[in-house]
C-alpha positions as CSV (number, residue, x, y, z in Angstrom):
1,M,-1.2,-20.3,35.2
2,F,-0.2,-23.3,33.0
3,Q,2.7,-21.2,31.6
4,L,4.0,-20.5,35.1
5,H,4.0,-24.1,36.1
6,R,5.6,-25.1,32.8
7,K,8.4,-22.6,33.3
8,R,9.1,-23.8,36.8
9,F,9.2,-27.4,35.6
10,S,11.5,-26.5,32.8
11,V,14.0,-24.7,35.0
12,R,14.0,-27.7,37.5
13,R,14.3,-30.2,34.7
14,N,17.3,-28.5,33.2
15,T,19.2,-28.6,36.5
16,S,21.2,-31.7,37.1
17,K,21.5,-33.5,40.5
18,R,25.1,-32.7,40.9
19,W,24.5,-29.0,40.2
20,R,21.7,-28.9,42.8
21,A,23.8,-30.7,45.3
22,A,26.7,-28.2,44.9
23,H,24.4,-25.2,45.3
24,S,22.1,-26.6,48.0
25,K,21.8,-25.3,51.5
26,E,21.8,-28.8,53.0
27,P,24.0,-29.4,56.1
28,G,26.6,-31.2,54.0
29,A,27.1,-28.5,51.4
30,T,28.3,-24.9,52.1
31,E,29.1,-22.0,49.9
32,K,32.8,-22.6,50.8
33,D,32.5,-26.0,49.2
34,W,31.4,-24.4,45.9
35,D,34.6,-23.2,44.3
36,P,34.5,-24.2,40.7
37,T,37.8,-25.5,39.2
38,L,38.0,-24.8,35.5
39,V,40.1,-27.0,33.3
40,I,40.7,-26.7,29.6
41,K,41.2,-30.2,28.2
42,A,41.6,-29.6,24.5
43,T,41.3,-26.5,22.4
44,N,42.4,-24.8,19.2
45,M,42.0,-21.3,20.8
46,T,44.9,-18.9,21.4
47,E,46.3,-18.4,24.9
48,E,44.5,-15.1,25.1
49,M,41.1,-16.7,24.2
50,Q,41.7,-19.4,26.7
51,R,42.4,-16.9,29.5
52,Q,39.2,-15.0,28.5
53,A,37.3,-18.3,28.5
54,L,38.4,-19.0,32.1
55,E,37.5,-15.5,33.3
56,V,34.1,-15.5,31.6
57,S,33.3,-19.0,32.8
58,H,34.3,-18.3,36.4
59,A,32.1,-15.1,36.4
60,A,29.2,-17.0,34.9
61,L,29.4,-19.9,37.4
62,T,29.6,-17.6,40.4
63,A,26.7,-15.4,39.2
64,N,24.2,-18.0,38.2
65,N,22.8,-21.2,39.8
66,V,21.2,-22.8,36.7
67,E,23.2,-24.5,34.0
68,N,21.3,-23.1,31.1
69,K,21.9,-19.5,32.4
70,V,25.6,-20.2,32.8
71,A,25.9,-21.5,29.3
72,S,23.8,-18.6,27.9
73,Q,25.9,-16.0,29.7
74,I,29.2,-17.6,28.4
75,K,27.9,-17.7,24.9
76,A,26.6,-14.1,25.0
77,Q,29.9,-12.8,26.3
78,F,32.0,-14.7,23.7
79,D,29.7,-13.6,20.9
80,E,30.1,-10.0,22.1
81,M,34.0,-10.3,22.3
82,H,34.7,-12.3,19.2
83,G,31.5,-12.0,17.1
84,E,29.1,-14.8,16.2
85,L,30.7,-17.8,14.5
C-alpha cells in the first residue's frame, strides 16, 4: 500500500503547475488550447536531426500528459534512431 501512495505522489510531484493547467479539464482550459509550439533555440544537430526532433517531440507531447513520460519517450526514440551517446 505504501508503494502505491508513493508512486502516486511521485507522479504528482513531477508534474509542474503549468503542465497541469495546460492539460486540465477546468472551464478555462480546453483540448483546443493545448497545441504545443516547438522551437529549437540553439543546436549543433543537422537539419535532418532537427526535423526528427520536432516530429518525435510533437508525438510525445500529444501522447503523454506527464513531463517525465514525455522526456523518456523522446530519449528512447532518439536512442533507437541514433544510438546511445
